[in-house]
C-alpha positions in Angstrom: -23.3 6.1 8.6 -20.5 6.7 6.0 -21.4 8.4 2.6 -19.8 6.8 -0.1 -21.2 8.2 -3.1 -20.6 6.6 -6.6 -20.1 8.0 -9.9 -18.2 6.1 -12.7 -16.5 9.4 -14.7 -18.0 9.8 -18.4 -14.4 8.9 -19.8 -14.6 5.6 -17.7 -17.6 4.5 -19.1 -16.7 5.2 -22.6 -13.8 3.0 -21.8 -15.9 0.1 -20.8 -18.4 0.1 -23.8 -17.7 -3.1 -25.3 -18.7 -1.1 -28.9 -16.3 2.0 -28.9 -14.0 3.2 -30.5 -11.7 3.4 -27.9 -12.1 0.0 -26.4 -11.8 -1.5 -29.9 -8.5 0.1 -30.8 -7.2 -0.2 -27.7 -8.0 -4.0 -27.3 -5.0 -5.1 -29.2 -2.5 -2.8 -27.5 -1.2 -5.4 -24.4 1.4 -3.7 -22.1 4.4 -5.7 -22.2 4.7 -5.6 -18.1 2.0 -6.3 -15.6 1.8 -5.0 -11.9 0.6 -8.6 -10.7 0.5 -7.5 -6.5 0.8 -5.0 -4.5 3.9 -5.8 -2.4 3.3 -4.4 0.6 3.3 -0.9 2.7 6.0 0.4 4.3 5.7 1.6 7.7 8.5 3.3 9.9 8.9 3.0 13.3 11.9 3.7 16.0 11.4 0.2 17.2 10.8 -3.0 15.8 10.0 -5.1 19.0 7.7 -2.6 20.5 5.6 -3.0 17.0 6.0 -6.8 16.7 4.3 -7.1 19.8 1.8 -4.5 19.1 0.9 -6.2 16.1 0.6 -9.5 17.9 -1.7 -8.4 20.6 -3.9 -5.9 18.4 -4.1 -7.7 15.2 -3.2 -11.4 16.7 -0.8 -11.7 14.2 2.8 -12.8 14.4 5.4 -10.9 12.5 8.5 -12.2 10.2 11.7 -11.0 10.7 13.7 -10.2 7.1 16.8 -12.0 8.7 14.7 -15.2 8.4 16.4 -14.8 4.4 19.9 -15.3 5.9 18.9 -18.3 8.3 20.8 -21.1 5.8 23.5 -18.9 5.3 27.0 -20.8 5.7 29.5 -18.0 5.6 28.8 -16.6 9.2 27.6 -13.0 8.1 24.9 -11.7 9.4 21.7 -10.6 7.0 19.6 -7.7 7.2 17.4 -7.2 10.0 15.9 -3.2 9.6 12.2 -4.9 8.8 9.5 -7.4 9.8 6.5 -8.7 7.6 3.5 -9.1 8.9 1.1 -11.3 7.2 -2.4 -9.5 7.8 -5.3 -11.3 5.5 -4.5 -10.4 2.0 -1.8 -7.3 3.0 2.0 -7.9 4.0 2.6 -5.2 6.1 6.3 -4.3 6.5 7.3 -2.6 9.3 10.9 -1.2 9.3 13.4 0.5 11.5 15.0 3.4 9.3 17.9 3.7 12.1 18.6 -0.2 10.8 18.4 0.8 7.1 22.1 0.9 6.0 23.5 0.1 2.5 26.6 0.5 1.8 27.5 2.1 5.0 24.9 4.6 4.7 21.8 4.9 6.8 19.5 5.8 3.9 15.9 6.7 5.9 15.9 9.4 8.9 15.5 8.3 12.0 11.7 8.8 13.1 10.5 8.7 17.0 6.7 8.7 16.1 5.7 5.9 13.4 4.2 6.9 10.2 3.1 5.1 7.1 6.0 5.4 4.6 5.3 3.9 1.0 3.9 1.2 -0.7 4.7 -0.7 -4.4 4.0 -3.6 -6.7 5.2 -6.8 -7.7 5.2 -6.4 -11.6 6.0 -8.5 -14.4 8.1 -6.7 -17.0 10.4 -4.4 -15.4 12.0 -3.5 -18.0 9.3 -2.4 -20.0 7.8 -1.1 -17.3 11.2 1.2 -16.6 10.8 2.2 -20.1 7.1 3.2 -20.1 8.1 5.5 -17.1 10.8 7.1 -18.7 8.8 7.8 -21.8 6.2 9.8 -20.0 8.5 11.5 -18.1 7.9 9.6 -14.6 11.6 9.9 -13.3 13.0 6.4 -11.6 15.4 6.1 -9.3 17.7 3.7 -7.4 17.6 1.9 -4.3 20.4 4.4 -3.3 18.6 7.6 -4.9 20.4 7.9 -7.7 18.8 8.9 -11.0 18.2 5.9 -13.6 19.4 6.4 -16.9 20.1 4.6 -20.3 18.0 1.7 -21.0 18.2 -0.6 -18.1 16.3 -0.6 -14.8 18.1 0.2 -12.0 19.0 -3.3 -9.6 18.9 -4.0 -6.1 22.2 -2.8 -4.5 24.5 -5.6 -4.5 22.1 -7.7 -5.9 21.1 -8.2 -9.7 17.0 -8.0 -9.0 15.3 -5.3 -10.6 14.5 -2.8 -8.5 13.6 0.7 -8.5 11.3 3.6 -7.4 9.3 6.7 -8.6 10.6 10.3 -7.9 7.9 11.5 -5.5 8.1 14.9 -7.4 6.6 12.8 -10.0 4.0 10.1 -8.7 3.7 11.9 -5.6 5.4 9.2 -3.5 8.3 7.2 -3.6 6.7 3.9 -5.2 8.4 0.7 -5.2 8.4 -1.8 -8.2 10.1 -5.3 -7.9 9.7 -8.6 -9.7 7.5 -11.5 -8.1 9.7 -13.9 -6.4 10.7 -17.0 -8.5 9.6 -18.9 -5.9 8.0 -18.9 -2.8 8.9 -16.5 -0.3 9.6 -17.1 3.3 8.4 -13.8 3.7 5.2 -13.9 2.0 2.7 -16.3 2.2 0.6 -15.2 -1.1 3.7 -16.3 -3.4 2.9 -20.3 -2.3 1.6 -21.5 -5.1 -2.4 -22.0 -5.1 -2.4 -19.5 -2.0 -6.2 -17.6 -1.6 -7.4 -15.0 0.8 -8.1 -17.1 4.4 -11.4 -17.0 5.3 -11.9 -15.2 9.1 -11.2 -16.7 11.4 -12.9 -17.2 15.2 -9.4 -16.9 16.2 -9.2 -13.2 14.7 -9.7 -10.4 17.4 -10.7 -8.5 14.7 -12.4 -10.9 12.1 -10.8 -9.5 9.1 -12.6 -10.4 5.6 -10.0 -8.2 3.8 -8.4 -5.1 3.2 -11.1 -2.7 2.3 -8.6 -0.1 0.6 -5.4 1.9 0.8 -6.1 5.8 1.5 -3.0 8.2 -0.3 -3.7 12.0 0.7 -3.0 14.4 -2.2 -4.1 17.7 -3.7 -3.2 16.5 -6.7 -5.3 12.9 -8.2 -4.2 13.5 -11.6 -0.4 13.1 -10.6 -0.9 9.6 -9.4 -3.9 8.8 -11.5 -0.7 8.9 -14.3 1.1 6.2 -12.7 -1.5 4.1 -11.6 -3.8 4.1 -13.8 -2.1 5.4 -16.9 1.0 3.4 -16.9 -0.4 0.6 -14.6 -3.8 0.1 -16.0 -5.8 0.4 -13.3 -9.4 1.2 -13.3 -11.5 3.8 -11.8 -14.4 2.0 -9.5 -15.8 5.5 -8.4 -15.7 8.7 -7.3 -17.6 10.4 -4.3 -17.0 11.2 -0.4 -15.9 9.7 2.8 -17.7 11.7 5.5 -15.9 9.5 8.1 -12.3 10.8 7.2 -13.8 14.1 5.6 -12.2 13.3 2.3 -13.0 13.9 -1.6 -12.0 10.6 -3.1 -11.5 8.7 -6.2 -11.4 4.6 -5.9 -8.9 2.5 -8.2 -8.8 -1.2 -8.6 -5.4 -2.3 -9.3 -4.3 -6.1 -9.5 -5.7 -7.1 -6.1 -6.3 -4.1 -4.0 -8.4 -1.1 -4.0 -6.8 2.8 -3.1 -8.4 5.3 -2.7 -6.9 8.9 -3.6 -8.5 11.3 -1.1 -8.5 15.2 -1.4 -8.9 16.1 2.5 -11.4 18.6 3.9 -9.4 21.5 5.6 -9.6 20.9 9.7 -9.7 17.0 9.6 -7.2 15.0 10.7 -6.2 13.9 7.4 -5.5 17.4 6.1 -3.0 17.9 9.0 -1.1 14.7 8.2 -1.5 15.7 4.2 0.1 19.1 5.6 2.9 17.4 7.2 4.3 15.9 4.1 3.3 18.6 1.5 3.7 19.4 -1.4 4.5 15.1 -2.0 1.3 12.9 -1.4 0.9 11.2 2.2 0.4 7.2 2.4 -2.2 7.3 5.7 -4.1 4.8 6.3 -5.4 1.2 5.6 -9.2 0.3 6.3 -10.1 -3.5 6.8 -13.4 -4.8 5.9 -14.6 -7.1 9.2 -17.3 -9.3 9.7 -18.4 -7.8 13.3 -17.7 -3.7 13.7 -18.8 -4.4 17.5 -16.3 -7.1 17.9 -13.6 -4.9 16.4 -14.5 -2.1 18.9 -14.4 -4.2 22.0 -10.9 -5.6 21.1 -9.5 -2.4 20.6 -10.9 -0.5 23.7 -9.6 -3.9 25.5 -6.0 -3.2 24.1 -6.0 0.8 24.9 -6.6 1.7 21.1 -9.1 4.7 21.2 -12.0 5.5 18.3 -11.1 8.9 16.5 -14.0 8.8 14.1 -16.9 6.7 13.7 -20.2 6.2 11.2 -22.8 3.3 11.7 -20.3 1.0 9.3 -17.0 2.3 9.9 -14.6 3.3 12.7 -11.3 5.1 12.6 -8.9 4.5 15.3 -6.3 7.5 17.1 -2.7 6.8 15.2 -1.7 8.3 18.7 -2.5 4.6 20.0 -2.2 2.3 17.2 1.2 2.7 15.9 1.3 6.0 14.0 -1.7 4.9 12.0 -5.3 6.1 11.4 -6.7 2.3 10.4 -9.9 2.0 9.5 -12.5 -1.2 10.0 -15.8 -1.5 8.1 -18.3 -3.6 7.5 -19.1 -1.7 4.1 -18.0 -2.4 0.5 -17.1 0.3 -1.6 -19.3 0.8 -4.7 -17.7 -1.0 -7.7 -15.2 -3.1 -5.8 -16.1 -6.5 -7.0 -13.9 -8.7 -5.0 -15.4 -11.6 -4.0 
């Protein structure tokens, strides 16, 4: 059985005590920025068509090409086509072919032969204020063109007025992305439709996904990423413990609509090997989905040629070599402290 022991650190208990001086003194300090929702995981692949077919076959989900944004253009110019977006329950999954990610005539990501997760980010209200707070705390910020951001105004997207910036991996562990929420419904992101709620489990879903349980980021310096996700973005530590399936010691953080598992891997595990391949930076390792019926999930995965690498009574982890380079997890367990309905 999966062992996920739970302990709220003493400091966290003090922050949640309604009578504590810390709570009273901090209650009046309301940040001028807010992470509203996780934007998307970024996943690099050598072939977008193969990735789309895999998501359709294994997850039962169709993907939305980035080029849809230029569908109604009248100038005859071709829009960007370097990624596709796959809605999976409450996650918008972004798959990128680095060979096509060309901005101002330069390919910005190295091409890959083996797919792997790259990074993640958030929609943020108050981008200018967040930019100022990151600078104040010594967390460097860079533009879409990987240029160091100076001055009082945040960087903008290349060729567009929209604020868009990223953290330096040396300061935050990963190149985390920040952008403002869309001003209206986005054709790429169904979650931006007014009144959107997480869809219920569908009989047509071959995996019976309830929601995304958590995202796993491997690290040997949890305090580095906590400075960003907890101290700056206002996430809450909901527990600490072990994930015996993956072989990691974890801290779980609730931030906006998602839970993030910051995990220190044991030596000799697949997680440790993945972490070592990206060192000294952190590694965005996996997504784990909560499902209604684990046996149904296993039967479907095996029928699609996706091998099971690790298992317990309530959790399975797949072999990334058979799953677009990602050791996806599927579980019927609920993380301690996760109060999302």
